[in-house]
Every structure is written in C-alpha cells, then in structure tokens.
C-alpha positions in Angstrom: 26.4 14.6 10.0 24.1 13.7 12.9 21.4 15.9 11.5 21.8 14.4 8.0 21.5 10.9 9.4 18.5 11.9 11.4 16.7 13.2 8.3 17.8 10.2 6.2 16.7 7.6 8.7 13.4 9.4 9.3 12.8 9.4 5.5 13.7 5.7 5.3 11.2 4.9 8.1 8.5 6.8 6.3 9.4 5.0 3.1 8.7 1.6 4.6 5.1 2.8 5.4 4.8 3.9 1.7 6.0 0.5 0.7 3.3 -1.2 2.8 0.6 0.6 0.8 2.4 -0.1 -2.5 2.6 -3.9 -1.7 -1.2 -4.0 -1.9 -1.1 -2.8 -5.5 1.7 -5.2 -6.4 -0.1 -8.3 -5.1 -3.2 -7.7 -7.2 -1.3 -6.5 -10.2 0.9 -9.6 -10.3 -2.1 -12.0 -9.9 -4.6 -10.3 -12.3 -2.9 -7.5 -14.1 -5.3 -5.0 -12.5 -4.1 -1.7 -11.1 -6.4 -1.5 -8.1 -7.0 2.3 -7.6 -9.4 1.3 -4.8 -6.5 0.3 -2.5 -6.5 3.8 -0.8 -10.2 3.6 -0.1 -9.7 0.2 1.4 -7.1 1.7 3.7 -9.6 4.4 4.7 -12.4 1.9 5.2 -10.3 -0.3 7.5 -9.1 2.6 9.7 -12.6 4.2 9.9 -14.2 0.8 10.8 -11.6 0.0 13.4 -11.8 3.4 15.2 -15.6 3.5 15.1 -15.8 0.1 16.7 -13.3 1.2 19.4 -15.5 4.2 20.1 -18.5 1.9 20.4 -17.0 -0.1 23.2 -15.2 -2.9 21.4 -11.8 -3.8 22.7 -8.7 -3.7 20.6 -8.8 -7.4 19.8 -12.6 -7.4 19.1 -12.4 -4.3 16.9 -9.4 -5.8 15.0 -11.2 -9.1 14.4 -14.4 -7.6 13.2 -12.6 -5.1 11.0 -10.4 -7.9 9.5 -13.6 -9.9 8.7 -15.1 -6.8 7.1 -12.0 -6.3 5.0 -12.0 -9.9 3.8 -15.7 -9.7 2.9 -15.1 -6.3 1.1 -12.1 -7.6 -0.9 -13.9 -10.8 -1.8 -17.0 -8.8 -2.9 -14.9 -6.5 -5.2 -13.1 -9.4 -6.8 -16.2 -11.6 -7.2 -18.8 -8.9 -8.0 -16.8 -6.4 -10.1 -13.5 -7.6 -11.5 -14.2 -11.3 -12.2 -17.0 -10.4 -14.7 -14.6 -8.0 -16.4 -11.8 -10.6 -17.0 -10.1 -10.2 -20.4 -11.5 -6.7 -20.8 -9.1 -3.8 -21.8 -6.9 -2.5 -19.0 -8.6 0.9 -19.1 -11.9 -0.8 -18.4 -10.5 -2.5 -15.3 -8.8 0.7 -14.1 -12.1 2.6 -14.4 -13.9 -0.1 -12.6 -11.5 0.1 -9.6 -11.8 3.9 -9.7 -15.5 3.6 -9.5 -15.2 1.0 -6.7 -13.0 3.5 -4.7 -15.8 6.1 -4.6 -18.4 3.4 -3.7 -16.2 2.3 -0.7 -15.8 5.9 0.4 -19.6 6.4 0.2 -20.2 3.2 2.1 -17.8 4.2 4.8 -19.5 7.6 5.2 -22.9 5.9 5.3 -21.9 3.4 8.0 -19.6 5.6 10.2 -20.2 9.2 9.3 -17.7 11.8 8.0 -16.2 13.2 11.2 -12.5 13.1 11.9 -11.3 10.6 14.5 -8.1 10.3 16.4 -6.6 6.8 16.6 -4.3 5.7 19.4 -2.4 2.4 19.2 -0.7 2.8 22.6 2.6 4.0 21.0 3.6 7.5 22.0 5.2 9.6 19.2 8.2 10.7 21.3 11.7 11.2 20.1 14.2 8.4 20.9 17.9 9.1 20.8 20.0 6.4 19.2 23.7 7.2 18.9 23.1 10.9 18.9 20.3 10.6 16.3 16.7 11.5 17.2 14.1 9.2 15.8 10.3 9.0 16.3 9.2 6.1 18.5 6.0 5.7 16.5 7.9 5.7 13.2 10.2 3.0 14.5 7.2 0.9 15.6 5.3 1.4 12.3 8.4 0.6 10.2 9.0 -2.5 12.3 5.4 -3.7 11.6 5.8 -2.9 7.9 9.1 -4.7 7.7 7.6 -7.8 9.5 4.6 -7.7 7.1 7.0 -7.6 4.1 9.0 -10.6 5.4 5.8 -12.6 6.1 4.4 -11.9 2.7 7.7 -12.7 1.0 7.8 -16.1 2.8 4.2 -16.7 2.0 4.7 -16.1 -1.7 8.0 -17.8 -2.1 7.7 -20.9 0.2 4.0 -21.9 0.0 1.8 -23.6 -2.6 -0.2 -20.4 -2.9 2.9 -18.4 -3.6 4.1 -20.8 -6.3 0.7 -20.7 -7.9 0.7 -16.9 -7.8 4.2 -16.8 -9.4 2.9 -19.1 -12.1 -0.1 -17.0 -12.8 2.0 -13.8 -12.9 4.4 -15.4 -15.4 1.8 -16.9 -17.8 -1.9 -17.1 -16.8 -2.8 -19.4 -19.7 0.0 -21.9 -18.9 -1.0 -21.8 -15.2 -4.6 -22.5 -16.2 -3.5 -25.4 -18.5 -1.7 -27.2 -15.6 -4.7 -27.1 -13.4 -4.2 -23.9 -11.3 -7.6 -22.4 -10.5 -7.3 -18.7 -11.3 -10.5 -17.6 -9.5 -9.2 -19.2 -6.2 -5.8 -17.4 -6.6 -7.5 -14.1 -7.3 -9.8 -14.5 -4.3 -6.8 -15.3 -2.0 -4.7 -12.4 -3.3 -7.5 -10.0 -2.8 -8.0 -11.3 0.7 -4.3 -10.7 1.5 -4.6 -7.2 0.0 -7.5 -6.6 2.3 -5.4 -7.6 5.3 -2.5 -5.3 4.1 -5.1 -2.5 3.8 -6.1 -3.1 7.4 -2.6 -2.9 8.7 -1.8 0.2 6.6 -5.0 1.8 7.7 -4.3 1.4 11.4 -0.7 2.8 11.1 -1.5 5.7 8.8 -4.7 6.4 10.7 -2.7 6.7 14.0 -0.2 8.9 12.2 -2.4 11.3 10.3 -5.8 10.8 12.0 -8.7 8.9 10.5 -10.3 11.2 7.9 -11.3 10.9 4.3 -8.1 12.5 3.1 -6.5 9.3 4.3 -7.5 7.6 1.0 -5.1 10.0 -0.8 -2.2 8.1 0.7 -2.6 6.0 -2.5 -1.2 8.9 -4.5 2.1 8.7 -2.6 2.3 5.0 -3.5 2.2 5.8 -7.2 5.8 7.1 -7.4 6.9 4.2 -5.2 5.5 1.8 -7.8 6.9 3.7 -10.8 10.4 3.8 -9.3 10.4 0.2 -7.9 8.3 -1.5 -10.6 4.6 -2.5 -10.6 5.3 -6.2 -10.6 8.0 -6.6 -7.9 7.4 -6.7 -4.2 11.1 -6.0 -3.6 10.7 -3.1 -6.0 7.9 -1.7 -3.8 10.2 -1.8 -0.8 13.1 -0.3 -2.7 10.9 2.4 -4.2 9.4 3.3 -0.9 12.8 3.7 0.7 14.0 5.9 -2.2 10.8 8.1 -2.1 10.9 8.4 1.7 14.6 9.4 1.9 14.6 11.7 -1.2 11.5 13.7 -0.2 12.8 14.3 3.3 16.3 15.3 2.1 14.9 17.5 -0.6 12.6 19.3 1.8 15.4 20.0 4.3 18.2 20.9 1.9 16.4 22.2 -1.2 13.3 23.6 0.5 14.9 26.8 1.8 16.2 27.5 -1.7 13.3 26.5 -3.9 10.4 27.0 -1.5 8.2 25.2 1.0 6.1 22.2 0.1 8.8 20.5 -1.9 8.1 17.2 0.0 4.7 17.0 -1.6 5.7 17.1 -5.2 9.4 16.0 -5.4 8.6 12.2 -5.5 6.5 12.8 -8.6 9.3 14.6 -10.3 11.6 11.7 -9.4 9.0 9.3 -10.8 8.7 11.3 -14.0 12.5 11.0 -14.5 12.3 7.3 -14.0 9.5 7.0 -16.6 11.8 8.8 -19.1 14.9 6.7 -18.3 13.6 3.3 -17.0 9.8 2.9 -17.5 9.7 -0.5 -16.0 11.2 0.6 -12.7 14.3 -0.7 -11.0 13.0 -4.2 -10.4 10.0 -4.4 -12.6 9.6 -6.7 -15.6 10.2 -5.1 -18.9 7.5 -5.7 -21.5 8.7 -7.6 -24.5 6.4 -7.6 -27.5 6.9 -9.2 -30.9 6.5 -6.7 -33.8 
C-alpha cells in the first residue's frame, strides 16, 4: 500500500505541472476561441532566456524580471501582430497561424541564445522526502506547490476582479460583451500577457526538471490529453485533467508496464484521451456545444 501511495502521489504531483501548461491554453481559448499551439514554444523561450541570462551574470531576480518583460512583449506581439488581424477567420486558419508562430519562436530562441542544452538550478534539490512512510521528490513537492499557488491566484483573478468578469462575459458571448462596452482587444491583450507569465513559470519548473533544450517545447503534447479529459474551456477541468493524466500514466507504467512493455507512460494518456473523445467529447468540465439544426 505504501508503494501504491508513493506512485499515486508522485503521479498527482506531476499532473499539477501538466495542468500549469494546460491553463495557458484554457486562458486564451476562453477569451478568443483560439487553440494556441505556440504555448509550448513560449515555455521553451522563457526557460532558454532565463537560463541564458543567468549564465551571462544576471542574478535570479534580474534574469526573472528581464525574462518576464520579454514574455509580455512576445505575448503582446503575437496577439497584436498575428491573431488580431485574423479575427473571425475559420478556426483552422487560427490554428495554423499559432502553429507557424511556434516555429518562429523556436527559431528566434535559437537565433538569440543558440541550440545547446542548459542545466537549470532553482536551488531546490531533487532529493527524496519521507512522509508517513511514503517517499516523495522534494522538487516535485515544490513545483506542485508553485503550480497550485498559481492556479489559486488565477482563479481569484478571474472570479473576483473586473478583468475576470469581463473575461467570463467574453467567453459566454463575445457579441453581447462587445454590445455592453467591453473592449475585446484589451481583454485579449491582458489574457495573452497572463498566458506569457504562465509560460514563464512553467518554463522554469519544466526546465529545472528536464533541462533546457528544444525538446522542452514538446511538453505541449502532454497538455493535449489533459485538455481533452478536463475540457478546453474550464480552468478547473485543466486541473482535474492534469491530476487524472499524471496519476494514470504513473500507475499504468508501474502496474501494466511489466505486462505490456516499457514506454507505456508515453502513450497511455493519449489512449485515455481517445476514450474520452468517444464517450464525452467536451471533457469532464468543458462546455458542451449546442447548435440549432
């Protein structure tokens, strides 16, 4: 039982980190209906910029501040220069635009900082910590705590502030929100800025865990089953989906891996997402599409 709890809790902690990446998708999707495939590249750009500044003599606070400013400028540039001119275009057009932007961001990161692999230390040692007979990673506990705090802050921001109320109005009915005086471009710019900040935090945590390399942008692929299971339009769904994906992949790898084969952790979440698409396409907490026929 202790081993089962250890695997389960380790999976749940990893799931919170998946949720943090997925939240970036949810924010932009709720505000503009755009599936931002460039979110993974933004995570990479943030981590690579931060670690490169550290290696050039910036302190932690200085590197964080400069990287945050760079992420805000990058997010604003994408929204203003690419997506705003494509408003009211078909969804496939917007998706292809963000796909192209992701490659541009990766090329820009390589142009600015090079393509070498970097190690990133945040001062948190990845040592096992025993809690009630269960061994857990100290770094995973720290990263999950940061992810949970970020989720709480964003939930309060979008449920208790004027910006949050405006965002919810835009998500429910953009035309009605526009009719009552809500300025959609301002909402979109604010949401993209928040998504840039989320990308920075995710980039630092994932970069410290996996190393800062270009494969870091592929973490976006693990966020896809999280969104499918939880729902593209729900922040709570992103959290729930991340917990389900994190726990299920670890349990499947440990208990089914010896029977089926190694590498089960890499593809089991996608199998689970496929089953959800067949049974509940909108996800657990997503909004079901209702169309008049």
